[in-house]
VOPAGU-2260 file (C-alpha; in pm, 1 decimal, decimal comma):
REM VOPAGU-2260
SITE   aa  ch    i         X         Y         Z
SITE  MET   A    0       0,0       0,0       0,0
SITE  LYS   A    1     116,8     352,6     -75,0
SITE  ILE   A    2       1,6     693,7      50,0
SITE  SER   A    3      52,3    1009,5    -158,4
SITE  VAL   A    4      79,6    1326,6      51,8
SITE  ILE   A    5      35,1    1650,1    -143,5
SITE  ILE   A    6     175,6    1959,7      28,3
SITE  THR   A    7      60,2    2286,4    -127,7
SITE  VAL   A    8     271,2    2586,1     -30,9
SITE  TYR   A    9     280,1    2960,5     -79,2
SITE  ASN   A   10     528,4    3176,4     112,2
SITE  GLU   A   11     588,6    2943,0     407,6
SITE  ILE   A   12     965,6    2976,7     445,9
SITE  ILE   A   13     937,5    2947,4     825,1
SITE  THR   A   14     741,8    2620,0     834,5
SITE  ILE   A   15     792,7    2432,1     506,2
SITE  ALA   A   16    1105,2    2241,5     612,0
SITE  GLU   A   17     948,1    2135,7     942,0
SITE  ILE   A   18     620,1    2019,8     787,5
SITE  ILE   A   19     807,5    1812,3     528,8
SITE  GLU   A   20    1012,4    1656,1     807,8
SITE  ARG   A   21     695,0    1581,1    1006,2
SITE  VAL   A   22     542,4    1408,1     705,5
SITE  ARG   A   23     864,1    1213,7     652,8
SITE  ASN   A   24     842,9    1091,9    1011,9
SITE  ILE   A   25     491,4     949,0     985,2
SITE  ASP   A   26     507,5     580,9    1072,8
SITE  PHE   A   27     234,7     399,1     883,5
SITE  GLY   A   28     372,6      59,6     978,0
SITE  GLU   A   29     508,8    -225,0     770,7
SITE  ASN   A   30     424,3    -262,5     402,6
SITE  ILE   A   31     289,1      93,5     372,4
SITE  GLU   A   32     494,6     339,1     170,0
SITE  LYS   A   33     449,4     713,3     130,2
SITE  GLU   A   34     543,3     967,2    -130,5
SITE  ILE   A   35     563,0    1342,7     -77,8
SITE  ILE   A   36     466,0    1577,9    -358,5
SITE  VAL   A   37     513,1    1949,4    -291,0
SITE  VAL   A   38     349,1    2212,0    -510,3
SITE  ASP   A   39     491,8    2562,8    -481,0
SITE  ASN   A   40     247,0    2834,5    -583,7
SITE  ILE   A   41     508,9    3091,4    -691,3
SITE  SER   A   42     643,5    3171,9    -345,2
SITE  THR   A   43     844,4    3492,7    -321,9
SITE  ASP   A   44     981,5    3467,9      33,3
SITE  GLY   A   45    1258,9    3213,1     -29,7
SITE  THR   A   46    1038,3    2902,6      -5,2
SITE  ARG   A   47    1098,0    2813,9    -370,2
SITE  GLU   A   48    1474,2    2839,7    -335,8
SITE  LEU   A   49    1468,5    2623,6     -22,7
SITE  LEU   A   50    1261,1    2359,8    -200,4
SITE  ARG   A   51    1515,0    2345,1    -484,3
SITE  LYS   A   52    1775,2    2247,4    -226,2
SITE  MET   A   53    1547,6    2001,3     -46,7
SITE  GLU   A   54    1438,7    1815,2    -359,3
SITE  LYS   A   55    1798,1    1701,8    -409,9
SITE  GLU   A   56    1738,3    1468,1    -116,7
SITE  LYS   A   57    1525,6    1265,3    -361,8
SITE  ASP   A   58    1250,6    1159,2    -122,9
SITE  ILE   A   59    1024,9    1445,1    -230,9
SITE  GLN   A   60     899,7    1560,7    -567,6
SITE  VAL   A   61     848,1    1933,8    -618,2
SITE  ILE   A   62     620,7    2094,1    -875,9
SITE  TYR   A   63     682,0    2462,9    -943,4
SITE  GLN   A   64     372,9    2647,0   -1063,5
SITE  THR   A   65     418,7    2913,1   -1331,4
SITE  GLU   A   66      90,7    3092,8   -1253,9
SITE  ASN   A   67     -74,4    3160,1    -918,2
SITE  TYR   A   68    -422,0    3011,8    -961,9
SITE  GLY   A   69    -468,4    2924,4    -594,9
SITE  LYS   A   70    -440,3    2639,5    -345,2
SITE  SER   A   71    -705,2    2413,0    -498,7
SITE  TYR   A   72    -550,1    2441,3    -842,9
SITE  SER   A   73    -213,4    2340,9    -696,7
SITE  PHE   A   74    -366,2    2030,0    -538,4
SITE  ARG   A   75    -530,3    1937,8    -868,7
SITE  THR   A   76    -198,9    1989,8   -1046,9
SITE  ALA   A   77     -37,6    1724,5    -827,0
SITE  ILE   A   78    -301,9    1452,4    -872,0
SITE  PRO   A   79    -163,6    1313,0   -1202,8
SITE  PHE   A   80     179,9    1279,7   -1040,5
SITE  CYS   A   81      51,1    1064,0    -753,9
SITE  SER   A   82     122,3     690,8    -761,0
SITE  GLY   A   83     -31,9     588,2    -430,4
SITE  ASP   A   84    -343,2     392,4    -347,0
SITE  TYR   A   85    -463,0     682,1    -130,9
SITE  VAL   A   86    -402,0    1056,5    -137,9
SITE  ILE   A   87    -433,9    1334,6     117,4
SITE  SER   A   88    -366,0    1708,4     118,3
SITE  GLN   A   89    -132,5    1861,7     376,2
SITE  ASP   A   90    -111,7    2235,9     443,9
SITE  ALA   A   91     239,4    2377,7     461,8
SITE  ASP   A   92     187,9    2554,3     793,4
SITE  LEU   A   93     170,6    2376,0    1129,5
SITE  GLU   A   94    -205,4    2393,3    1188,9
SITE  TYR   A   95    -261,6    2023,3    1112,1
SITE  ASN   A   96     -65,2    1742,0    1277,0
SITE  PRO   A   97      60,8    1488,6    1016,5
SITE  GLN   A   98      58,3    1214,9    1280,7
SITE  ASP   A   99    -322,0    1226,1    1256,4
SITE  ILE   A  100    -297,3    1085,6     903,3
SITE  THR   A  101    -217,9     745,2    1055,4
SITE  LYS   A  102    -540,2     758,0    1258,2
SITE  ILE   A  103    -734,4     860,2     946,1
SITE  LEU   A  104    -580,4     579,9     739,9
SITE  ASN   A  105    -656,8     316,2    1004,1
SITE  HIS   A  106   -1018,0     431,1    1019,0
SITE  LEU   A  107   -1046,0     410,8     640,6
SITE  ILE   A  108    -896,6      61,9     616,3
SITE  LEU   A  109   -1096,3     -76,5     908,2
SITE  ASN   A  110   -1426,4      37,9     757,1
SITE  ASP   A  111   -1337,8      16,5     386,6
SITE  TYR   A  112   -1432,7     380,8     329,9
SITE  ASP   A  113   -1370,2     564,1       3,0
SITE  VAL   A  114   -1273,8     875,1     200,3
SITE  VAL   A  115   -1220,5     965,7     564,1
SITE  ILE   A  116   -1251,6    1328,7     669,1
SITE  GLY   A  117   -1044,4    1461,0     958,2
SITE  SER   A  118   -1284,8    1679,6    1155,7
SITE  ARG   A  119   -1164,7    1968,3    1370,1
SITE  ILE   A  120   -1507,0    2016,0    1528,9
SITE  GLU   A  121   -1567,4    1923,2    1891,4
SITE  THR   A  122   -1894,8    2018,1    2057,7
SITE  GLY   A  123   -1859,3    2308,3    2296,6
SITE  LYS   A  124   -1498,7    2390,5    2206,3
SITE  ARG   A  125   -1352,2    2670,3    1995,7
SITE  TYR   A  126   -1114,0    2553,3    1724,5
SITE  HIS   A  127   -1058,5    2866,2    1515,5
SITE  ALA   A  128    -879,8    3189,2    1604,5
SITE  TYR   A  129   -1164,1    3396,3    1460,0
SITE  LYS   A  130   -1535,8    3354,6    1530,1
SITE  ILE   A  131   -1635,9    3465,3    1180,2
SITE  ASN   A  132   -1452,9    3163,6    1035,8
SITE  GLU   A  133   -1627,6    2924,7    1274,7
SITE  TYR   A  134   -1968,9    3074,8    1200,1
SITE  GLY   A  135   -1902,0    3060,0     827,4
SITE  ILE   A  136   -1791,1    2696,4     831,6
SITE  ASP   A  137   -2090,0    2602,3    1045,9
SITE  PHE   A  138   -2323,6    2771,1     795,8
SITE  LEU   A  139   -2159,4    2600,7     497,5
SITE  ASN   A  140   -2179,5    2266,0     678,7
SITE  LYS   A  141   -2550,2    2312,3     733,6
SITE  ILE   A  142   -2613,1    2414,9     372,9
SITE  THR   A  143   -2417,0    2116,6     242,9
SITE  ASN   A  144   -2595,2    1872,9     474,4
SITE  LEU   A  145   -2933,8    2018,1     382,5
SITE  LEU   A  146   -2878,5    2008,1       6,9
SITE  PHE   A  147   -2703,9    1671,1      -9,4
SITE  ARG   A  148   -2865,4    1493,1     288,8
SITE  THR   A  149   -2527,4    1435,5     450,7
SITE  GLU   A  150   -2400,5    1454,4     807,6
SITE  TYR   A  151   -2065,7    1628,9     768,3
SITE  THR   A  152   -1925,4    1817,2    1064,9
SITE  ASP   A  153   -1632,6    1991,8     890,8
SITE  VAL   A  154   -1656,0    2037,1     513,7
SITE  ALA   A  155   -1370,4    2291,3     521,5
SITE  THR   A  156   -1103,1    2066,9     674,5
SITE  CYS   A  157    -783,0    2009,0     480,4
SITE  TYR   A  158    -758,5    1643,2     580,6
SITE  LYS   A  159    -953,3    1423,5     340,5
SITE  LEU   A  160    -787,1    1086,9     277,9
SITE  MET   A  161    -925,2     946,9     -48,2
SITE  LYS   A  162    -888,8     647,5    -271,2
SITE  LEU   A  163    -678,4     789,2    -552,4
SITE  LYS   A  164    -847,5     585,3    -823,7
SITE  LYS   A  165   -1187,9     730,3    -733,9
SITE  LEU   A  166   -1048,3    1083,4    -701,3
SITE  LYS   A  167    -909,3    1065,9   -1053,7
SITE  GLU   A  168   -1258,8     990,4   -1182,2
SITE  LEU   A  169   -1391,4    1326,1   -1058,0
SITE  ASN   A  170   -1411,6    1628,3   -1284,9
SITE  LEU   A  171   -1274,4    1891,7   -1047,3
SITE  TYR   A  172   -1274,2    2261,0   -1130,1
SITE  SER   A  173   -1197,8    2462,0    -813,2
SITE  THR   A  174    -892,8    2686,9    -804,6
SITE  GLY   A  175    -875,4    2904,6    -490,1
SITE  PHE   A  176    -995,5    2768,1    -154,7
SITE  SER   A  177   -1318,8    2600,8    -269,5
SITE  LEU   A  178   -1200,8    2248,9    -344,6
SITE  ASP   A  179   -1290,7    2115,2       0,7
SITE  PHE   A  180   -1653,1    2212,6     -55,0
SITE  GLU   A  181   -1657,0    2075,6    -408,0
SITE  LEU   A  182   -1517,6    1743,6    -288,2
SITE  CYS   A  183   -1772,1    1702,8      -7,7
SITE  ALA   A  184   -2054,1    1775,1    -250,8
SITE  LYS   A  185   -1918,5    1524,5    -502,0
SITE  TYR   A  186   -1875,1    1254,3    -236,5
SITE  ALA   A  187   -2249,3    1278,5    -177,2
SITE  LYS   A  188   -2347,7    1305,0    -542,7
SITE  TYR   A  189   -2147,9     998,8    -642,7
SITE  LYS   A  190   -2234,7     803,7    -328,0
SITE  TRP   A  191   -1886,7     759,6    -188,9
SITE  LYS   A  192   -1864,0     573,1     138,6
SITE  VAL   A  193   -1757,6     848,9     380,6
SITE  GLY   A  194   -1622,4     835,0     734,7
SITE  GLU   A  195   -1505,0    1099,2     982,5
SITE  VAL   A  196   -1253,2    1098,7    1264,3
SITE  LYS   A  197   -1152,3    1368,6    1514,3
SITE  ILE   A  198    -814,6    1538,1    1456,4
SITE  GLU   A  199    -595,9    1798,8    1623,8
SITE  TYR   A  200    -597,9    2155,7    1495,8
SITE  ASN   A  201    -389,8    2455,0    1601,8
SITE  CYS   A  202    -516,8    2756,3    1412,5
SITE  ARG   A  203    -275,3    3041,0    1361,1
SITE  THR   A  204    -356,4    3412,5    1350,9
SITE  PHE   A  205    -283,9    3667,2    1078,4
SITE  GLU   A  206      14,8    3780,9    1283,7
SITE  GLU   A  207     144,4    3423,9    1270,8
SITE  GLY   A  208     108,5    3403,7     893,8
SITE  ARG   A  209    -254,1    3315,1     821,7
SITE  LYS   A  210    -334,6    3417,0     462,5
SITE  THR   A  211    -712,9    3404,0     409,4
SITE  ARG   A  212    -783,4    3764,5     507,9
SITE  ASN   A  213   -1123,7    3793,3     339,5
SITE  PRO   A  214   -1341,6    3518,9     491,7
SITE  ILE   A  215   -1666,8    3667,3     358,4
SITE  TRP   A  216   -1544,8    3655,7      -1,1
SITE  HIS   A  217   -1408,1    3304,1      35,0
SITE  GLY   A  218   -1732,6    3201,1     202,4
SITE  LEU   A  219   -1936,2    3331,6     -89,3
SITE  LEU   A  220   -1716,3    3141,6    -334,3
SITE  ALA   A  221   -1762,4    2826,3    -126,8
SITE  LEU   A  222   -2139,2    2877,2    -122,3
SITE  TYR   A  223   -2138,8    2923,5    -500,3
SITE  THR   A  224   -1942,1    2599,3    -534,2
SITE  ILE   A  225   -2191,1    2407,8    -316,9
SITE  LEU   A  226   -2492,5    2542,8    -507,2
SITE  ARG   A  227   -2328,1    2474,9    -841,6
SITE  GLU   A  228   -2268,3    2113,1    -746,0
SITE  ARG   A  229   -2630,9    2079,0    -636,8
SITE  ILE   A  230   -2775,4    2190,1    -972,7
SITE  THR   A  231   -2526,6    2012,8   -1201,1
SITE  ASN   A  232   -2476,8    1644,8   -1276,4
């Protein structure tokens, strides 16, 4: 068995080396390999130059984008380069703990799911640095569940471990930050067997490098994506 981990990165010179090392150190157990594919979205802070040095170590593959079309586009760019049985996205900051991928994988294998979503949501506990983000995600969860008759708790989470063969069958179109919402809608439309598992999450602030500074705009794009998936085949 082989796991493909796609790390999308834009201007993360402070954290990129550490997150790659954390992914390297994931212990999936015997007979499970992993490959690391990094997609740089035209970083200008030295990240790209650092990656050129790191890729000489030969245990990572780096794709250098020539246009900045957004995070989702970078993930889609990497899919054809994946050779694993399963694939998961990893943010280049330190908000998500790569050790949780083992828990997600075990849950998928045990239940023969097509995808397992790593949920940050825990009843009664704050998980985001900003309330507007929590309220927005909660609203988008409710809209998705209402329109697709699902029971998602965290459609916006980065961690979605998927069977690569099934992922390659999807006609994905998102570019910016809307892919997570498109994927959750498509799981429902195409009747994927979906599971969820609780994960750790350490949200950073804008002062710590958070980049999505216009949550209302991104929320509207996500809502458009959800509605588009509902009215199209």
